[in-house]
C-alpha positions, 0 to 999 in steps of 0.5 A: 233932384241931385246928382252925384259924381261918379267914382272912377273904378280902379279894377275896371282901369286895370283891366283895360290898361292890361289890354292894351300892354305892349310889353309883359308885364313880367318881361323877365318869366316871359322870357323864361317861358319863351326860351323854354318852348324853344330849348324844347324843340332844339332838344326835340331835334336832338333826340331825333337826329341821337336816337333810332327811327324818325320823329317825324314820322310823328307829324301830321298825316293829312286825313288819316286818323291815325296820323290825326294825334299828329296835331299835337305833336308837329310843332315841336318836331322839324325837318332837321336843323335849317328848319328849326334855326329859320323859325327859332327867331319869330317864336322866340320873338313873337311868342315873349310878344304874345304874353303881354297880356299874361301867361295864362292868356299867351296859354289860351291863344296858343292853345287856339292856334295850336289845334286851329291850325294842326286840324286845319292841315289835317283836313286839306294838308297834301296826301302822302305827306308829313307835316311838322314844324312850328312855322303855324304857331309863327304864323299864328302868334304874329296875326295875333299881333297884328289884330290885337291892337284894332280890337283892343284900340290900342294904338302902341299894339298897332304900331309894333304890329306895323314894325313887326309886319315891315320886317316879317312881311317877307313871311306872307310870301308862306301863305301862298301855296306853290312852295316846294316843301312847304306847309301854306295850310299850315300858315294859313290856319295858323293865321286864322287862328291868330285873328280867332284868338285875338277876337275871342280874348278880346271879347273875354276880356271886355265881358270880365270888365266890372260893371260901372258904378251907378250914376248917382241920379236920385229922384226926391 
């Protein structure tokens, strides 16, 4: 009987490094995506100001079938410039950091947050009101960034999460009911969706991890 050394699998190491990365591997591309999305928000708001009618009516009308399509449009609509300005920095920074594992992974995470937060608002949001704004996305990305390090067991990601939580701790107040004109439902479901996205993408990354090589134990 003899034992052969196990050859490390480079592909496995690369996959692990990608999951634990703190900053995007292609920062210029990630910055361009974050800036482009933010620019889209400003162009939509400008169009809302210039064009006749009220684009915000395309937001989420809770528990109305005719308002269900607002789930798709609400995150790019805002109730005025001040609303958009308040979301700008979190959208830029959180989306950039959320691209650490690649733009494809970011697209999946964003889709989960976009749909879950919107559907949550549609289900339990206030009646006779329209919900708009990218804050649900911002809360989702922040939650994703806060918990991904736990699922990935990445000290660097956890450290970044602690810093973000310290800087934007005031955002947590947006999770509480009672703030007039603030959709706590969108914030709560956005945050829950961010946790769900971190869990799902973490499991996906592990399931795609190549199987380890054979131990090399040979029977004589």
